[in-house]
N, C-alpha and C positions, 0 to 999 in steps of 0.2 A: 601434371594435370592443371589446365586452365578451367577454373570452374565458375559456375555463377550461382551462389545462394546467399541468403542474407540472415544476419542475425542482429537486427537493430532492435530492440524489444522496445514496442511502444506501449505507453501505459500511463496511468493517471490516478490521481486520488479518487477514492470510491465517493467522493461528494460530487456527483455528476449532474449535469443539468438535462438529462434526458426526461422527456414528458412520461409521467406516471398517470394510470388511471386513478381518478379520484377514489377514495375509500370511503365507506361508512362504518359508523359504529365505533368500537374500540380496537385500535390499532397499536402494535407495539414498536417502540423505537428499535433501531437496529443498532448494533455497535459499530463505531466506526473503526476502531483498531483493536486487534486482539492482544491479548497479554503475550508479552515477549517470551519465548523460549530462551534456553541456556545460552545459544551461540547464533541465533537468528533472529531478525525482527523486521519490521516494516518501516521503511523511511520514506516520508512524504515532504515534497518541497513546500516551502513556505517563504514568504517575503525575507523573514529572518534568517533563512538558511541558504539563501541564494546570493552568489556574487558573480555577475557577468554569465559565464558558461558553465558555472559550478554550483553545486549545493553542497553544504557541509552536512555530512552524515550524523543524524541524531536518533537515538532510541526514544529519549525522553522529549516529547515535543512541548512539553510546558517549560521546562528549564533548560531547554537546548543543550543536553548532554548526551553522551553515549559511552557508559562504563566500559562497555566491551572495546572501544576502538580509541577514545580520546587519550593522548599522550601514550599512544601505543603503536609503533611503526613495525613491530615484529608480526603480526597475523598477515594473511592473506584472505581479502574479501573476494566474493562472488556476488554478483547482483543479476537481477532480471526484473522487468517492469511488470506491474500489475495493472491490467485495463480497467478503467472505470471513471475517467474525468477529462481532464484537459488533453487536447491533441499534442502528441511528441512523437517524432520519428527520427531520430538521429543516433548514430553509433555512439556508444559511451564508453567510459573506462572509470578506474579508480585511482586517487591520487592522494598522497599524504604530504601534508605542508603545515608547518607551524604547530605540530602536535595534534592536528585533526586531520581526518579522512573525509574525502569528497568524493562524488561522483560528478564526472565532467563529460560535457559534449566534446567529441572528438572534432567536430567543426567549431572552432573557435569563435567564428563569427556569429554563432546562434546563442543567444542567451538561454539559460535553463529557465522554462517556466514555471509557474506555481502550480499546485495541485497535480503534480506527478509522483506516482508511489512507485517505490522500488523494494522488492525482496532482497534482503541483505544477508549473507551467511558469513560469519567470521571464523576463519579456520586457522589452526596452528599449523605451522611447517612440519612436515613429516616425510616418510617415503611416499606417501600418496598424494601430498600437497606440496608444490613446490613451483619454481617459477621457470620460464623459458625465454631465452632471448633470442631473437633472430640475428644471425650473423652471415656473412658472405659465404661461409662454409657450410650452412644447412639451409640456405635460400634456394630455391628452384622456381623461377618465374614468380607465380602468385602464392607461393606456398612456402612455409617453413617446417622443416622436419624436426621433430621432438625425439631426441635420443634418450631414452629411460627404459631401464629393465622391466618396468611393470607394464610397459607399453609395447615393447619391440616384440614382434612376431605374435601378438595377441590381437587378432581383428575383432574379437568379442569384448575388448576392453571399454568402459564406460568412462568418456572424457569429458570434462566440463572445464570451460575457459571463459576468463574474464581479463580483458586488456588492463595493464597499470601502466600509469604514465613513467616514461624514462626520458623524457625531455623531446620526444617526438609526438606531434599530432598525427593520427592515423584514420582520417574519416572515411573508413571502409567497413563493410559489413563482413564478418568473419564466420568461419564454420570450422568444423574437424572432419579429418578425411583419413582413411586407411588404405594405404597402397604399398606393395611390395612386402617389407618387414617392418613398417613403423607407422606411426601417427603423425600428421601433419596439421597445422592451422593455415587456413587459406583465405585469401580475399574473395569474396562472393563475385565481386567484378573481375572476370578473368583477364581483362585487359590490364589490370594494374599490378604491377610486380610488387612483392612484398619487400618492404625497405629493410635494411639492417638496423639495428638499435631498438626495436620494439620489445616490450617486456610484456609477458602473459602469465597471469596466474593459472595454473593447470591443477585439477583435482581429478584423481583416479578414483572411482567409486566401486568399492570391492564388495560392499554388502548388498545383495540383491533386494532387501526389504526398503533400503533407501534410494535406490536408484534403478531405472530401468530405461529401455530403448522404446521408442513409439514411432510407428510408421503409419501415416494417414492413409485410410482405405475405407471404402464403402462399409467394410464390416465394424469399423469403429467410428461410425457416424461422422463422416465428412459431410458437413451441411454449409454451403456458401462459403464463407471464409475461416471455417473453424474446424477442428478435429478434436473429437472428445477423447478424453483421458479415461479410461475404466480400471481403476487400481483401488484394492480395498482399503489402502491406508489413506486415500485422498477423497473417496466418494462421501459425500454428505459431510465433508469437513471444511466449511469455508474459511477458516482461519489458517490453513495450511499455508506454508512458505515453500515455494518451489523453484528451483533455479533451472533453466533451459537452455541448451545450447543446440544450434542446427548441426546435423550430420549428413555427409554426402554418402547415399547409398545408390545413386543412379538417377534420382529425379531432383531437379532444381526447384527452389522455392524463394525466388529473388523479391522477397516482400519483407518489410518490417513485421516482427511478431511480438506478441505479449501473451500472457497468461490470464484467464478470466474464469471466475466461478458463477455459475448458475445452473439452476435445475438440478442441483445434488451432483454435479460433476464439474471438475476443472477441465478447460479446454485450452489448446494453444490456438491462437488466433493470429489471421493476417491483418493488422490493425488498419491497414490502407484499404480494407475492403475487398483485396483481390481474392479470387476464388482459391481455396486451399487444394493444391493437386494431390491426386493420388500417387502415393509413393514418397511424399516429403517425408524425412526421418527426423527425430530429435532423441537427444539424450535427456532425460529427466532426473533431477537429483531432488528427493524429498528432504529438505533442510529441517523441517519441522511438519509433522502430519497435523499439527493443530489439535483443538479440543473437539471431541466427538459432539458436544452440544454446549448450549449456555443457557442461562436464566435471566431473562430480561425483566427488570422490575419497573422501568418507565413505560407508561401507556401513552400513546401517541407523542412520541419524542419527536418525531417529524412533522407534527402539526397536519397531518394528511387526512384526519378523519373529517367528514363532512359535517357541518353545523348549519343551523338556520340563523343564528346571531353571530356575525362575523367578528364581533369584539371578544367572543369567548373562544375556548379551545377545548375540545372533549379531553376529559381526564385531568384537566388543569383548573385551579382557583384563580380566576382573573378579575374578582372584585376589586383588587387594590392595583390593577394594572393602569387605571386612570383614562382620562380623555386622550384620544388619539391613538391609544394602543389596540392593536387588532391583529387577527390572523390574515397574512396576505399569500395570495397565490400567484404564479406566473400568468401572464395573459399572452396570447398569440394571435397573429393575424390569421384568418379575417375577423374573428370574434372581437378583437381589440383593433383599434387603429394602428398600434404600434406593437412590436414585441415588447413586453416587460418581464425581466427575469430577476425575480427576488431571492432565489435560493441556489445553493448548491448541492441540496440533498432532497430528492423528490421534487415535488411541485408547490409546496407550501411552507411557510414559516410563520413565526410570531414577531410583530414589530411591538416593541416595548419602548414607549416614549416617555422621558423623564419629565417632570413637572418644572425643574429649573429654579426651584425656590427653596430647594434642600430636602423637600419631601421624597421618601423612598417609594418608588413604584415597583411593583413586583407580579411575577406569576408563581404560583406555588403548586406542587404536587405531593400528597402525603399518603403514603400507600403502606397499608399492612403485607407484609411479604414472608414468604416461606423459603428458607434455603434449601435446594435440593441435596439429597444425598450423593456424596462424592464431588462436591463442590470444592474447588480451591477456596481458602480462607481469605480472598481477596474480592472486594467489589471495585470494578473498573467504571470509573465516572468520566463520561465524554460529553462534549457540546461543541457545536460550531456556532460561532458567533461573528457578526460584521458590524462595525460601529461607525457612527457620525457624530463627532463631538461629545462622545460619551463622558460623562462624570459620574463617579460613585458607582460604577459597575462591579458587581459581584455575582459569583454563583456559590451557593452555600448548600451544602448536603449535611444533614444530620441523620445519623444512624443509631437507631435504639437497638441494644442487646437484649437478650432474653432476660438478665437480671436487672434491667433499668439502666444500665450504663448509657450514657451518651457520647458517641464519637462524631465530633464536629470537623468539618473539611470545608475548606474554603478556596475558591480559585480566584485570587486577584491578582494576575500578573499585570505589568505596566501596560500590555498590549491591549487589555480589556477596556481600558479607558483611552479616549481620543477618537481618531478616525484612522480606519484601516479596512481592508477587505477581509473576505471570509478567512478566519483563523480557527484551527482547532484546538481545544484546551482538554486536559486530561489530568486526572490525579487518581490516587488509589486509596480505598479503605481496607486496611487490614485488621482482622478480627480473629480472636482466638476460636478454635474449632469446637470447644466445650462451651461456648457462650454466643451461638450464633445471632445474627440480626433477625428482629420481628418487624421492625418498621424503618422506612426510609423517606426522609422529607427532603424535597429539593426545591430550592428557592432561587430565582433569577431576578436581579434587582439593579435598577438605575435611578440616579436622582436627576442626572441631565443628559440631554443629547438622545439620540435614537440608537438601540440596540436591536438588531436582527437576531433571532435565535432559531437553530435548527439542529436536527440530529442529536437530541439530548439522549443519552444512553447510560444506564447503570446495570452491569450485568455481572454474574459470577459465571466462570466457565467449569464445565464438569468433564472429568476424567479424560485426561490425555491419552491418546491412542499410543 
């Protein structure tokens, strides 16, 4: 079969620059990144993780480490992009070198952008998780046939595939296809023959609770470039991590795809804006169903709430912010002579200017909180920052427990000082379940330079599905 489908999954950091309607009153900050589950997580690209066409995979974006994958060549990795930020439409694969795993562009001439997000699942080798190598004996034109007892003579098998580096770039988009008595991996561009020597990570999903097939149709809300997934484990679960592989069932969808959550549902999206055709099919793996809900403790963490005094910010004490510090919002033509975009998360941010004389300038939020029943005993603290000649920059969080114990956490990585573009920072507060928090104080401080702050979030996650 010479097919034409496409599995480039386009996607980006949820810190997007899409215009949002201004809000009024009290608004809650939204968590940038969910707590990681046991074998899956979200990686987003940062200047510190990128090298040419690759991004080093990290779980902990503060310390740039990945306990599941660092110095461990044995697992097989599966990836999919999450829509929500910078434009990116390249076929990718995974690559292990120097003790670290990477995601790379198959087109080596295209550098990996910043602010691109990937779902990553780390799986141990087993009879359901294995590799496939294309060889002259299993290649037929644009496809390579997988010979495996769990797949042979089983057209209903659920197959998930991610390319793995084996010394050959393959800038083609791939899918899976059942024909005769076996499954194949094929190039979406039917005029390009499958080369020998390509390595693929393959997963056969046997649990119907963790994997399913989806076909786009009017019945499941094809709307423009999207098709909605309606699954009990995914609905109303924005922190889910899902892996998607295109599947041939008679309809081509020669477009880059990604996954996107909105309005309570996950969607598969043609990220180039092309209409989603009826009949396009996909295999969907639920690597992590996510948390059913979360409790956000920061008010107006995105600084979106409308105010009359632009030097202030709803929910924040800005009395010690100093001269020149203020809430800033994006400006657009024709209301503004030129477009000015200050943020990566929503439409507004807070600009905190240092005095340059050693004085600490800061904004503070001090809130009484109640931890919900069923919460994990961790507070996930996150913030987006952008700096210009920043000196003495700190993000400090103090949590007061029921018995009066104070837990102090401070984010002071090297990147917080100096000049840099938008960077996400994150830390955790772990507390005993019998002594929960009753107050949380968040302080963002500088002594010199200018620090833009956005997407401040402190959450606990409630009841894993």
